Structures are given as structure tokens and as C-alpha cells.
C-alpha positions as a printed NumPy array, in Angstrom:
array([[ 72.449, 140.684, 106.6  ],
       [ 70.583, 139.827, 103.521],
       [ 73.458, 136.749, 102.968],
       [ 72.987, 135.661, 106.704],
       [ 69.334, 135.444, 106.171],
       [ 69.967, 133.997, 102.954],
       [ 72.006, 130.603, 104.588],
       [ 69.348, 130.472, 107.348],
       [ 66.794, 130.027, 105.306],
       [ 68.096, 127.469, 102.833],
       [ 68.525, 125.615, 106.141],
       [ 65.538, 125.638, 107.183],
       [ 63.766, 124.722, 103.566],
       [ 66.332, 122.002, 103.126],
       [ 65.89 , 120.416, 106.509],
       [ 61.604, 120.673, 106.005],
       [ 62.52 , 118.837, 102.994],
       [ 64.65 , 116.482, 104.237],
       [ 61.87 , 115.863, 107.144],
       [ 59.166, 115.646, 105.115],
       [ 57.866, 118.892, 105.753],
       [ 57.571, 120.154, 102.302],
       [ 56.416, 117.685, 100.429],
       [ 57.804, 116.202,  97.346],
       [ 56.792, 118.283,  94.051],
       [ 55.756, 121.108,  96.335],
       [ 56.18 , 124.516,  93.772],
       [ 58.334, 126.992,  96.187],
       [ 56.54 , 130.298,  96.143],
       [ 58.603, 133.181,  96.858],
       [ 56.027, 135.549,  97.794],
       [ 54.21 , 132.543, 100.363],
       [ 57.299, 131.609, 101.915],
       [ 58.452, 135.208, 102.377],
       [ 54.915, 135.994, 104.057],
       [ 55.108, 132.808, 106.162],
       [ 59.217, 133.445, 107.261],
       [ 58.605, 136.948, 107.755],
       [ 61.274, 138.334, 105.471],
       [ 61.787, 140.128, 102.018],
       [ 61.972, 137.567,  98.566],
       [ 65.739, 138.105,  97.99 ],
       [ 66.869, 135.842, 100.278],
       [ 64.179, 133.434,  99.907],
       [ 65.055, 133.872,  95.908],
       [ 68.67 , 132.991,  97.188],
       [ 67.975, 130.27 ,  99.063],
       [ 65.609, 128.625,  96.485],
       [ 68.5  , 129.316,  93.913],
       [ 71.128, 126.992,  96.172],
       [ 68.724, 124.367,  96.645],
       [ 68.3  , 124.104,  93.27 ],
       [ 72.28 , 124.221,  93.016],
       [ 72.308, 121.169,  95.446],
       [ 69.69 , 119.091,  94.11 ],
       [ 66.737, 119.387,  96.174],
       [ 64.855, 121.038,  93.981],
       [ 64.447, 121.599,  90.27 ],
       [ 63.007, 123.7  ,  87.856],
       [ 60.092, 123.111,  85.5  ],
       [ 58.666, 125.117,  82.736],
       [ 55.362, 126.318,  82.801],
       [ 55.63 , 125.415,  86.769],
       [ 58.287, 127.09 ,  88.161],
       [ 61.1  , 125.389,  91.214],
       [ 59.628, 122.526,  92.73 ],
       [ 60.816, 120.08 ,  95.544],
       [ 62.543, 116.892,  93.484],
       [ 59.953, 114.142,  93.21 ],
       [ 62.541, 111.152,  92.36 ],
       [ 60.494, 108.354,  90.358],
       [ 62.033, 104.443,  91.689],
       [ 62.579, 103.742,  87.951],
       [ 64.745, 107.233,  87.898],
       [ 66.672, 106.068,  91.078],
       [ 67.408, 102.765,  90.57 ],
       [ 68.946, 103.314,  87.109],
       [ 71.174, 106.335,  88.195],
       [ 72.142, 103.85 ,  90.743],
       [ 73.095, 101.039,  88.134],
       [ 75.597, 103.632,  86.169],
       [ 76.776, 104.537,  89.285],
       [ 77.548, 101.188,  90.139],
       [ 79.747, 100.495,  86.673],
       [ 81.543, 103.631,  86.711],
       [ 82.775, 102.674,  90.417],
       [ 83.207,  99.293,  89.862],
       [ 85.62 , 100.067,  86.705],
       [ 87.464, 102.767,  89.103],
       [ 88.094, 100.648,  91.702],
       [ 89.363,  97.902,  89.541],
       [ 91.574, 100.733,  88.024],
       [ 92.587, 102.498,  91.035],
       [ 94.314,  98.911,  92.022],
       [ 97.213,  99.453,  89.426],
       [ 98.198, 103.028,  91.1  ],
       [ 96.955, 103.17 ,  94.425],
       [100.274, 104.108,  97.43 ],
       [101.047, 103.634, 100.693],
       [ 99.705, 107.599, 101.193],
       [ 96.25 , 106.945,  99.392],
       [ 95.843, 104.091, 101.574],
       [ 96.51 , 105.631, 104.824],
       [ 94.336, 108.875, 104.032],
       [ 91.627, 106.145, 103.151],
       [ 91.758, 104.581, 106.255],
       [ 91.637, 108.003, 107.736],
       [ 88.395, 108.76 , 106.171],
       [ 87.062, 105.46 , 107.291],
       [ 87.837, 105.816, 110.879],
       [ 86.126, 109.371, 110.771],
       [ 83.275, 107.914, 109.225],
       [ 82.668, 105.384, 112.479],
       [ 82.654, 108.793, 114.349],
       [ 80.146, 110.699, 112.131],
       [ 78.   , 108.164, 112.348],
       [ 78.035, 107.334, 116.075],
       [ 76.936, 111.426, 116.342],
       [ 75.032, 111.104, 113.656],
       [ 76.087, 114.109, 111.971],
       [ 74.803, 113.657, 108.578],
       [ 75.973, 116.178, 106.551],
       [ 79.656, 115.746, 107.617],
       [ 79.28 , 111.662, 107.399],
       [ 77.94 , 112.297, 103.824],
       [ 81.012, 114.781, 102.757],
       [ 83.559, 111.896, 104.251],
       [ 81.455, 109.493, 102.176],
       [ 82.181, 111.472,  98.778],
       [ 85.867, 111.792,  99.959],
       [ 86.531, 108.027, 100.348],
       [ 84.599, 108.367,  96.53 ],
       [ 86.081, 111.009,  94.883],
       [ 89.824, 110.06 ,  96.13 ],
       [ 89.326, 106.034,  94.517],
       [ 88.139, 108.075,  91.351],
       [ 90.96 , 110.331,  91.621],
       [ 93.22 , 107.046,  91.925],
       [ 91.878, 105.572,  89.145],
       [ 93.969, 108.495,  86.521],
       [ 90.936, 108.51 ,  83.929],
       [ 89.929, 112.446,  84.489],
       [ 86.528, 111.376,  82.706],
       [ 85.459, 108.507,  84.814],
       [ 86.025, 110.85 ,  87.995],
       [ 84.125, 113.628,  86.393],
       [ 80.645, 111.815,  86.015],
       [ 81.222, 109.838,  89.382],
       [ 80.951, 113.023,  91.004],
       [ 78.195, 114.019,  88.861],
       [ 76.255, 110.491,  90.046],
       [ 77.353, 110.869,  93.695],
       [ 75.89 , 114.17 ,  93.832],
       [ 72.704, 113.09 ,  92.989],
       [ 72.156, 109.854,  94.648],
       [ 73.535, 111.569,  97.832],
       [ 70.096, 113.714,  97.772],
       [ 68.282, 109.992,  97.057],
       [ 69.967, 108.799,  99.935],
       [ 69.548, 111.787, 102.683],
       [ 65.894, 111.717, 101.508],
       [ 65.635, 107.957, 101.776],
       [ 68.11 , 106.465, 104.036],
       [ 66.649, 105.632, 107.68 ],
       [ 70.274, 107.269, 108.951],
       [ 69.181, 108.816, 112.061],
       [ 67.025, 105.315, 113.256],
       [ 69.365, 102.479, 111.884],
       [ 71.779, 101.293, 114.547],
       [ 74.501, 100.255, 112.283],
       [ 75.489, 101.308, 109.209],
       [ 76.915,  98.751, 106.43 ],
       [ 78.778, 101.348, 104.253],
       [ 81.673, 101.536, 107.027],
       [ 82.521,  97.909, 106.64 ],
       [ 82.037,  97.933, 102.906],
       [ 84.379, 101.122, 102.469],
       [ 86.473,  98.618, 104.478],
       [ 86.605,  96.116, 102.248],
       [ 87.069,  98.144,  99.302],
       [ 89.859,  99.867, 100.696],
       [ 91.356,  96.169, 101.447],
       [ 91.237,  94.76 ,  98.347],
       [ 92.734,  98.217,  97.13 ],
       [ 95.598,  97.399,  99.656],
       [ 95.844,  93.939,  98.117],
       [ 96.161,  95.554,  94.494],
       [ 93.602,  92.857,  93.771],
       [ 91.279,  94.254,  90.947],
       [ 88.131,  91.157,  90.572],
       [ 88.417,  92.062,  94.697],
       [ 88.324,  95.591,  94.848],
       [ 85.972,  95.943,  91.787],
       [ 83.499,  93.148,  93.88 ],
       [ 83.472,  94.829,  96.783],
       [ 82.285,  98.202,  94.944],
       [ 79.641,  95.976,  93.339],
       [ 77.833,  95.082,  96.363],
       [ 78.875,  98.343,  98.573],
       [ 76.841,  99.925,  95.518],
       [ 73.757,  97.314,  95.393],
       [ 73.696,  98.368,  99.39 ],
       [ 73.631, 101.72 ,  99.29 ],
       [ 70.42 , 101.299,  96.72 ],
       [ 68.766,  98.487,  98.717],
       [ 69.122, 100.011, 102.207],
       [ 67.065, 103.082, 101.065],
       [ 63.25 , 102.98 , 102.375],
       [ 61.62 , 104.403,  98.889],
       [ 58.245, 104.909,  99.786],
       [ 56.303, 103.088,  96.504],
       [ 52.579, 103.759,  96.294],
       [ 49.794, 102.021,  94.848],
       [ 48.727, 101.148,  91.543],
       [ 45.253, 102.194,  92.3  ],
       [ 46.455, 105.31 ,  94.455],
       [ 45.122, 109.02 ,  93.47 ],
       [ 46.795, 112.343,  93.864],
       [ 45.051, 115.563,  94.077]])
């Protein structure tokens, strides 16, 4: 029962963070949340632990666990590093990718279209991860794959928070993925690298990140 409560609370808190009901930087206080949700502190503690593990919250010394509040500079730098790594992975993948792996990528793209039409954001990101991780795996560089996976998880949080997924009529990543796959199929390293570079740039630029004015004061 406690485990099912934990999952339910985790989902509620995650949705509240995504929708902005719980503001970024807010401290997640177990006693307050337990009282509000009318449960014990045990499932609250487990839900907060899961939010931290998934990147929606972070533990800060002398403050406790708070909802993440990434800066524009942090987001920009993270996407830049991911772009450099994924460009390299795409280039390397052209040397070893098989027809079966191309077919697998194309299958993912078909699923991606369906999940976007259904506006299933969690499934959409799962498929997106699968596409990028398969290309990283095909690169043959295990260290490169590990770092790409780490940055993929971090940037996914940014996209969930700031990407206008539910309102945009078209998602450019679908066609961008297809261009990467076409370059991989042609075994063209320059085209694969360029297609991935443009895709990463588009992902960053598609986000609607609020920029506060210089004279903004938060109390």
C-alpha cells in the first residue's frame, strides 16, 4: 500500500512541477506535503527520493531537497556539450551501422510520430532516448555512450519543463531524426554529423525558457 501511495504521490508531484504548480527552487518539505496529501511521511520521502533520482529535484546543503531551478547558462552549456558528443557518435556510427539497426531506428521514428499525435510526452521522450542511445551504442565507444546517456537524462528534464510539447502543432525533431537516419544509411559521416548538430541546436532553440529582466527581484 505504501509503495502504491509512493508512486501516486511521485506522479502528482512530478506533474505539479512540470505544470509549474510547484515553483522551481521550492523546498519539498515532507511534513507539509504529508499533511496536504493526508498520508504519512514515508511515501512522501520515497517520492521525493525518486524526484531527486530522476532529476526533478536536487539536494542542497543547509536547505534540503528543492525543485530544480536551472539557469539559462547551465542549460546552454549542457546542450553544447551534448551536441559535441552526439555529433561524434553520429560520425562514428556511419562506419559500423547495420541494415537491421537502420530498420530499428526507422521503427522508432514511426512510433515517435504516433506518440506525438497522441501527445504522450513520457512515451515520446522514451522513444527519443532510444534513438539517441542506439546511435551512441553503434558508435562503438562505451565511454561516449555513457556520457551521452547522462546528458540525455539531464537535458530531458529541461525539455519537459520548457518545451511547448502540448501546444506546438509540429515537432521538428521527427524530421530531424529522419535526416540523421538517412545520413547513417548512406554512411556519410559529414552529413550525419551535420544533421545531428542541427538537431541538437533545434532542440535547444525550441524551448521556451523564461528570461527574467535584470532588475527582477525575488523575495
